[in-house]
C-alpha positions as CSV (number, residue, x, y, z in Angstrom):
1,X,68.8,-25.8,-151.8
2,X,68.8,-25.0,-155.4
3,X,67.1,-21.7,-156.3
4,X,66.4,-20.0,-159.7
5,X,66.1,-16.2,-160.3
6,X,63.3,-14.4,-161.9
7,X,65.1,-14.8,-165.2
8,X,65.1,-18.4,-165.3
9,X,62.0,-20.6,-165.7
10,X,59.9,-17.4,-165.6
11,X,56.4,-18.4,-164.8
12,X,54.0,-16.4,-162.9
13,X,50.9,-14.2,-161.9
14,X,48.5,-13.7,-164.8
15,X,46.9,-10.4,-163.3
16,X,43.5,-10.8,-161.6
17,X,42.3,-7.7,-163.3
18,X,42.2,-7.9,-167.4
19,X,41.1,-4.9,-169.2
20,X,37.7,-5.6,-170.9
21,X,36.3,-8.6,-168.7
22,X,33.3,-9.2,-171.2
23,X,33.7,-9.5,-174.9
24,X,37.1,-8.3,-176.1
25,X,37.2,-6.9,-179.4
26,X,40.4,-6.6,-181.3
27,X,41.1,-5.0,-184.8
28,X,44.9,-4.4,-185.4
29,X,46.5,-3.6,-188.7
30,X,48.6,-6.5,-190.0
31,X,49.3,-8.5,-193.2
32,X,46.5,-8.9,-195.7
33,X,44.3,-11.7,-194.8
34,X,44.4,-14.9,-197.0
35,X,42.0,-16.2,-199.5
36,X,38.8,-14.7,-198.0
37,X,39.3,-16.1,-194.6
38,X,38.2,-14.7,-192.3
39,X,35.5,-12.8,-193.5
40,X,34.2,-11.7,-190.2
41,X,35.4,-11.7,-186.7
42,X,36.8,-15.0,-185.2
43,X,35.2,-15.9,-181.6
44,X,37.7,-17.3,-179.0
45,X,35.4,-19.2,-176.3
46,X,37.2,-19.1,-173.2
47,X,36.2,-22.2,-170.8
48,X,37.0,-20.2,-167.5
49,X,35.9,-17.0,-165.9
50,X,37.3,-13.6,-166.9
51,X,40.4,-12.5,-165.1
52,X,41.8,-16.0,-164.8
53,X,45.0,-17.3,-166.0
54,X,43.4,-19.1,-169.0
55,X,41.5,-16.0,-169.6
56,X,44.4,-13.6,-169.7
57,X,46.7,-16.0,-172.1
58,X,43.8,-16.4,-174.4
59,X,43.2,-12.8,-174.8
60,X,46.8,-12.1,-175.3
61,X,47.1,-15.0,-178.1
62,X,43.9,-13.2,-179.6
63,X,45.6,-9.9,-179.5
64,X,48.8,-11.2,-181.1
65,X,46.9,-13.1,-183.7
66,X,45.1,-10.1,-184.7
67,X,48.5,-8.1,-184.8
68,X,50.2,-10.6,-186.9
69,X,47.2,-11.1,-189.4
70,X,45.2,-8.3,-189.5
71,X,42.1,-10.2,-188.2
72,X,39.3,-9.3,-186.0
73,X,39.1,-11.6,-182.9
74,X,36.2,-11.5,-180.3
75,X,36.9,-13.1,-177.0
76,X,34.1,-14.3,-174.7
77,X,33.7,-16.4,-171.5
78,X,31.8,-19.5,-170.9
79,X,32.7,-20.9,-167.7
80,X,31.3,-24.1,-166.1
81,X,31.6,-27.9,-165.7
82,X,35.6,-27.7,-165.7
83,X,35.2,-26.7,-169.6
84,X,32.5,-28.6,-170.6
85,X,30.1,-25.8,-170.9
86,X,32.4,-23.8,-173.3
87,X,33.1,-27.3,-175.1
88,X,29.5,-28.0,-175.8
89,X,29.1,-24.3,-177.1
90,X,31.9,-24.5,-179.6
91,X,30.9,-28.1,-180.6
92,X,27.5,-27.0,-181.6
93,X,28.8,-24.1,-183.6
94,X,29.4,-24.8,-187.4
95,X,32.5,-26.1,-188.5
96,X,33.8,-23.2,-190.3
97,X,36.7,-22.0,-188.3
98,X,35.1,-18.9,-186.9
99,X,34.5,-20.4,-183.5
100,X,37.6,-21.5,-181.6
101,X,37.8,-22.8,-178.0
102,X,40.1,-21.3,-175.6
103,X,41.3,-23.8,-173.6
104,X,43.5,-25.4,-170.8
105,X,45.1,-28.7,-170.2
106,X,44.0,-30.0,-173.6
107,X,40.6,-30.3,-172.2
108,X,41.3,-33.6,-170.6
109,X,38.6,-33.3,-167.8
110,X,35.3,-33.3,-169.7
111,X,35.5,-37.1,-170.7
112,X,36.2,-38.6,-167.5
113,X,33.6,-36.5,-165.7
114,X,31.0,-37.3,-168.2
115,X,30.4,-33.7,-169.5
116,X,31.3,-34.0,-173.3
117,X,31.8,-37.4,-175.1
118,X,34.1,-36.0,-177.9
119,X,37.9,-37.3,-177.7
120,X,40.3,-34.3,-177.4
121,X,42.8,-35.8,-179.5
122,X,40.6,-37.3,-182.4
123,X,37.8,-35.0,-182.6
124,X,39.5,-31.9,-182.1
125,X,42.9,-30.3,-183.1
126,X,45.2,-28.9,-180.2
127,X,47.4,-26.0,-180.4
128,X,49.3,-25.6,-177.2
129,X,51.0,-22.2,-176.4
130,X,52.8,-22.7,-172.9
131,X,52.7,-24.0,-169.5
132,X,51.9,-23.1,-166.0
133,X,52.9,-24.6,-162.5
134,X,50.6,-25.0,-159.2
135,X,51.0,-23.1,-156.5
136,X,49.7,-23.1,-152.9
137,X,49.4,-19.9,-150.9
138,X,47.8,-18.3,-147.8
139,X,46.9,-14.9,-146.7
140,X,49.3,-12.8,-144.8
141,X,47.6,-13.2,-141.4
142,X,47.2,-17.1,-141.9
143,X,48.6,-19.1,-138.9
144,X,50.4,-21.4,-141.5
145,X,53.9,-20.1,-142.0
146,X,55.1,-23.2,-144.2
147,X,53.8,-26.2,-145.9
148,X,54.9,-28.5,-143.1
149,X,52.7,-26.3,-140.8
150,X,49.5,-27.4,-143.1
151,X,50.8,-31.0,-143.1
152,X,50.8,-31.1,-139.4
153,X,47.4,-29.5,-138.9
154,X,45.9,-31.7,-141.6
155,X,47.3,-35.1,-140.0
156,X,45.8,-33.8,-136.5
157,X,42.3,-33.0,-138.1
158,X,42.0,-34.9,-141.5
159,X,39.4,-33.3,-143.8
160,X,39.4,-30.0,-142.1
161,X,41.8,-27.7,-143.9
162,X,40.3,-26.2,-146.9
163,X,41.9,-25.4,-150.3
164,X,40.3,-23.6,-153.3
165,X,40.4,-25.0,-156.5
166,X,39.2,-23.8,-160.0
167,X,36.6,-26.5,-160.3
168,X,36.0,-29.9,-159.1
169,X,37.8,-32.0,-161.3
170,X,40.0,-29.3,-162.7
171,X,43.9,-29.0,-163.1
172,X,44.4,-27.1,-159.8
173,X,42.0,-29.9,-158.0
174,X,44.0,-32.8,-159.6
175,X,47.4,-31.4,-158.7
176,X,46.1,-30.6,-155.1
177,X,45.1,-34.2,-155.0
178,X,48.5,-35.4,-156.1
179,X,50.3,-33.0,-153.7
180,X,48.1,-34.1,-150.8
181,X,48.6,-37.6,-151.7
182,X,52.3,-37.3,-151.4
183,X,52.2,-35.6,-148.2
184,X,49.8,-38.3,-147.1
185,X,47.0,-36.0,-145.7
186,X,43.3,-35.5,-146.4
187,X,42.1,-31.8,-147.3
188,X,38.6,-30.2,-147.9
189,X,38.5,-29.1,-151.7
190,X,36.4,-26.3,-152.4
191,X,35.5,-25.5,-156.0
192,X,35.1,-22.0,-157.5
193,X,34.7,-21.1,-161.3
194,X,38.1,-20.5,-162.4
195,X,41.4,-19.4,-161.1
196,X,40.6,-16.1,-160.3
197,X,37.7,-16.5,-157.9
198,X,39.8,-19.7,-156.4
199,X,42.7,-17.1,-155.7
200,X,40.3,-14.5,-154.0
201,X,38.8,-17.2,-151.9
202,X,42.1,-18.0,-150.2
203,X,42.9,-14.1,-150.0
204,X,39.4,-13.4,-148.4
205,X,39.6,-16.3,-146.0
206,X,36.8,-18.4,-147.5
207,X,39.4,-21.4,-147.5
208,X,42.5,-21.9,-145.5
209,X,44.7,-22.0,-148.6
210,X,44.4,-20.6,-152.1
211,X,45.1,-23.2,-154.8
212,X,45.6,-22.6,-158.2
213,X,48.6,-21.5,-160.5
214,X,51.6,-19.5,-159.4
215,X,50.9,-17.1,-162.2
216,X,47.3,-16.2,-160.4
217,X,49.1,-15.9,-157.0
218,X,52.5,-14.1,-157.9
219,X,51.5,-10.4,-157.9
220,X,49.6,-10.8,-154.5
221,X,52.8,-12.8,-153.4
222,X,54.9,-9.8,-154.4
223,X,52.4,-7.3,-152.7
224,X,52.6,-9.3,-149.5
225,X,49.1,-10.1,-149.5
226,X,49.8,-14.0,-149.9
227,X,52.5,-16.1,-148.8
228,X,53.5,-19.0,-151.0
229,X,53.7,-22.6,-149.5
230,X,55.1,-24.5,-152.3
231,X,55.0,-24.6,-155.9
232,X,55.4,-27.4,-158.5
233,X,58.6,-26.6,-160.5
234,X,61.8,-28.4,-160.4
235,X,63.4,-26.0,-158.1
236,X,62.9,-23.3,-155.5
237,X,62.1,-19.7,-157.1
238,X,63.9,-16.5,-155.5
239,X,62.1,-13.3,-156.2
240,X,64.0,-10.2,-156.7
241,X,63.4,-8.9,-152.9
242,X,64.8,-12.2,-151.6
243,X,61.4,-14.0,-151.2
244,X,61.8,-17.9,-151.8
245,X,59.0,-19.8,-153.4
246,X,59.7,-23.4,-152.2
247,X,59.3,-26.4,-154.7
248,X,57.3,-29.2,-153.4
249,X,60.5,-31.3,-154.3
250,X,62.5,-29.6,-152.0
251,X,59.9,-30.3,-149.2
252,X,58.9,-33.8,-150.3
253,X,61.9,-35.2,-152.1
254,X,59.7,-38.3,-153.4
255,X,57.9,-35.8,-155.5
256,X,60.9,-34.6,-157.9
257,X,60.1,-37.4,-160.4
258,X,56.8,-36.0,-161.1
259,X,58.2,-32.6,-161.6
260,X,57.6,-29.8,-163.3
261,X,53.7,-30.5,-163.3
262,X,51.1,-27.8,-164.1
263,X,48.6,-26.5,-166.5
264,X,48.8,-26.2,-170.2
265,X,47.3,-23.4,-172.5
266,X,45.5,-24.3,-175.8
267,X,43.5,-23.2,-178.9
268,X,41.4,-26.1,-179.9
269,X,39.4,-26.4,-182.9
270,X,36.9,-28.9,-184.3
271,X,38.8,-31.6,-186.2
272,X,36.0,-31.3,-189.3
273,X,36.9,-27.6,-189.9
274,X,38.3,-27.5,-193.6
275,X,41.8,-28.2,-193.7
276,X,42.9,-25.1,-195.4
277,X,41.1,-23.2,-192.7
278,X,42.6,-25.2,-190.0
279,X,46.2,-24.5,-191.6
280,X,45.3,-20.8,-191.6
281,X,44.4,-20.7,-188.0
282,X,47.5,-22.9,-187.4
283,X,49.6,-20.2,-189.1
284,X,48.0,-17.3,-187.3
285,X,48.3,-19.4,-183.9
286,X,52.0,-20.2,-184.3
287,X,52.8,-16.4,-185.0
288,X,50.9,-15.2,-182.1
289,X,52.6,-17.8,-179.8
290,X,56.1,-16.9,-181.3
291,X,55.4,-13.0,-180.9
292,X,57.6,-11.0,-178.6
293,X,54.5,-9.9,-176.9
294,X,53.4,-13.0,-175.9
295,X,56.7,-14.2,-174.8
296,X,57.1,-11.0,-172.5
297,X,53.7,-11.7,-170.8
298,X,54.9,-15.2,-170.1
299,X,58.3,-14.1,-168.9
300,X,56.7,-11.7,-166.6
301,X,54.1,-14.2,-165.4
302,X,56.5,-17.1,-164.6
303,X,54.9,-19.0,-167.5
304,X,56.8,-21.3,-169.7
305,X,56.4,-21.1,-173.7
306,X,56.2,-24.3,-175.3
307,X,54.3,-24.3,-178.9
308,X,53.0,-27.9,-179.8
309,X,50.6,-28.8,-182.8
310,X,49.8,-31.7,-184.9
311,X,50.4,-35.2,-183.9
312,X,53.0,-34.0,-181.1
313,X,50.1,-32.0,-179.5
314,X,47.7,-35.2,-179.9
315,X,50.1,-37.5,-178.2
316,X,50.6,-35.0,-175.1
317,X,46.5,-34.6,-175.1
318,X,46.1,-38.5,-174.9
319,X,49.0,-39.1,-172.5
320,X,47.5,-36.2,-169.9
321,X,44.0,-37.5,-170.2
322,X,45.3,-41.1,-169.4
323,X,47.1,-39.8,-166.3
324,X,44.2,-37.8,-165.3
325,X,41.6,-40.7,-165.8
326,X,44.0,-43.1,-163.5
327,X,44.5,-40.3,-160.7
328,X,40.6,-39.5,-160.7
329,X,39.4,-43.1,-160.6
330,X,42.1,-43.7,-157.8
331,X,40.6,-40.6,-155.7
332,X,36.9,-40.8,-156.6
333,X,35.7,-40.0,-153.2
334,X,37.7,-36.7,-153.3
335,X,36.4,-35.8,-157.1
336,X,32.6,-36.5,-155.7
337,X,31.3,-37.6,-159.1
338,X,30.6,-40.6,-161.2
339,X,33.6,-41.1,-163.5
340,X,34.3,-42.8,-166.7
341,X,37.0,-45.6,-166.4
342,X,40.0,-46.0,-168.8
343,X,38.4,-48.9,-170.2
344,X,35.2,-47.0,-171.0
345,X,37.0,-44.3,-172.5
346,X,39.4,-46.5,-174.5
347,X,42.6,-45.5,-172.9
348,X,45.5,-47.6,-171.5
349,X,47.1,-47.4,-168.0
350,X,49.6,-44.8,-167.9
351,X,52.4,-47.4,-167.7
352,X,51.3,-48.9,-171.0
353,X,50.7,-45.6,-172.9
354,X,54.1,-45.7,-174.9
355,X,53.1,-49.0,-176.3
356,X,49.8,-47.9,-176.9
357,X,50.3,-44.8,-179.0
358,X,49.3,-44.2,-181.7
359,X,45.9,-46.0,-181.3
360,X,44.3,-48.0,-184.1
361,X,42.5,-45.7,-186.5
362,X,44.4,-42.4,-185.3
363,X,44.7,-39.9,-188.1
364,X,47.2,-36.9,-187.9
365,X,45.6,-33.5,-188.1
366,X,45.8,-31.8,-191.6
367,X,48.1,-29.2,-190.5
368,X,51.9,-28.6,-191.0
């Protein structure tokens, strides 16, 4: 069994309680702002609820952006429709750079579910800051001591064992489907509006399993309130107290080729924002995502830093959407919604992606 310590591949819990759960207004001293932009506060619209992983990461990025550039940044939450509500809000805002989508997973769920028609990698500019991994955990008094206990119970009574997700068709629902499919079981998926309420659902016994990100579970695991059954990094993780968080790859060796899998964290802007403003925000984002304060947050929370912008981010966004569309259409009954097909969305099959990218008419975003 291979183990990693907390000092390797640090990815973890984004605390459930975040100061200022409403609008967060930040004004910090930094370098003089450039060429008149911004002349008023920038608003980051977070697509999930306050206190969850995406919200915590976005607030820290906003803080570090303000610290680096001397800007004023507001953070608000507009959860719903797996990011669709916030996406529609930002899409309707003027293309002036003052409204940014605080997103996750390259916003790859809204098209396949029919919430928003805008193409994530053509009509938006993606800025990636980091990654998270999935976690299945249970409350301390759960009868399930191990992942295998869940599998045996689920096989004995298909569809009865429940797991919370951050929303139907969201990343933790998608990854729960992948893990359940690999294990050959059928579960009951219960949606919540974000990672924090999904975690609380498992903690309070509303569901048998708390699904979500390891970053949303880790503090409760450390406190002994939750017991981790599996996580989706490449290796087992050993906490300082000796607690082992088992990789699904250790439990189901056939899953190793897919690992690590999880969520991403993204600032997302409309593509028709003037190029000079996009570049200004790109520079500020890079400074924030590269800052020691942001790196410290990721390290303490078992999150992995990874900055991607430009065509590199677009390509990953398109690939992730391609995979999601394929998985969802193969599991339509579990999604419980009318889905768009790859053909309808102009996407290839996952195995054809490398030959397809870049698609005809694709233009790189105007940033360095």
